[in-house]
C-alpha positions in Angstrom: -25.1 -16.8 -4.7 -21.9 -15.5 -3.2 -18.4 -16.8 -2.9 -16.7 -15.9 0.4 -12.9 -16.0 0.6 -11.9 -16.1 4.3 -8.2 -15.9 4.9 -7.6 -17.2 8.4 -4.4 -17.4 10.5 -3.3 -21.0 11.0 -3.7 -20.6 14.8 -7.5 -20.2 14.3 -8.2 -22.7 11.5 -9.2 -25.7 13.6 -11.8 -23.7 15.6 -13.2 -22.0 12.5 -13.4 -25.2 10.5 -15.1 -27.0 13.5 -17.6 -24.1 13.7 -18.3 -24.2 10.0 -19.0 -27.9 10.2 -21.3 -27.5 13.2 -23.3 -24.8 11.2 -23.4 -27.0 8.1 -21.3 -24.5 6.2 -19.4 -26.3 3.4 -15.9 -24.9 2.8 -12.9 -25.8 0.7 -9.6 -25.2 2.5 -6.5 -24.0 0.7 -3.0 -23.5 2.3 -1.8 -20.0 1.8 1.0 -17.7 3.0 0.8 -14.1 4.0 2.9 -11.7 2.2 3.9 -9.4 5.1 5.3 -11.8 7.7 5.3 -14.9 5.4 3.3 -16.7 8.0 1.0 -19.6 7.3 -2.7 -19.0 6.6 -5.6 -21.0 5.4 -8.0 -19.7 2.8 -11.5 -21.0 3.0 -13.6 -20.8 -0.1 -17.3 -20.9 0.7 -20.1 -20.8 -1.9 -23.4 -19.9 -0.2 -26.7 -18.3 -0.6 -26.8 -14.5 0.0 -28.6 -15.0 3.4 -25.7 -17.1 4.7 -23.0 -14.6 4.1 -23.5 -12.9 7.5 -23.4 -16.2 9.3 -20.0 -17.0 7.6 -18.6 -13.6 8.5 -20.0 -13.8 12.1 -18.4 -17.2 12.5 -15.0 -15.9 11.4 -15.4 -12.9 13.8 -16.1 -15.2 16.7 -13.3 -17.7 16.2 -10.5 -15.6 14.5 -8.7 -13.8 17.3 -6.3 -10.9 16.8 -3.1 -11.2 18.8 0.2 -9.4 19.2 3.5 -11.0 18.2 7.1 -9.7 18.3 9.1 -10.0 15.1 12.6 -8.7 14.2 12.5 -5.1 12.9 14.1 -6.3 9.6 10.8 -8.2 8.9 8.8 -4.9 8.9 11.3 -2.3 7.6 13.5 -2.2 4.5 17.2 -1.8 4.6 19.9 -2.8 7.1 19.3 -1.1 10.5 22.1 -3.1 12.2 20.9 -5.4 15.0 17.3 -6.3 14.5 15.3 -5.2 17.5 11.8 -6.8 18.1 8.8 -4.9 16.9 5.3 -5.6 18.1 2.8 -6.3 15.3 -0.9 -7.4 15.2 -1.6 -10.8 13.7 -4.6 -13.0 13.4 -8.2 -12.1 12.7 -9.5 -12.8 9.2 -9.5 -11.1 5.9 -12.8 -11.7 4.1 -13.8 -11.0 0.5 -17.3 -11.6 -0.9 -18.0 -11.8 -4.6 -21.1 -12.6 -6.7 -21.3 -16.1 -8.3 -23.2 -16.5 -11.6 -22.9 -20.3 -11.7 -21.9 -23.0 -9.1 -21.8 -26.7 -9.8 -20.6 -29.7 -7.9 -19.9 -32.6 -10.3 
């Protein structure tokens, strides 16, 4: 068994969650915050058989879209640079971790 951690941008959570349900992928959702831009994310915890890992990852790839956003330069650089000018950064997509599970129970 595997435990998949899928960290998804809040803009994509509804579509990903709907796709998981359609594919009968059970997931636990946790609210989380990104450290870089302090933006809202959702972390899905999915315990599944080894042969389902690719399905989970492919679902995330299909519904987690990367996009560009402009943020003040002070959000991406350290120190005081005077007037914050906008900097384009990539957001979205998903960050996925897969780990082995020795035991899984639902009680």
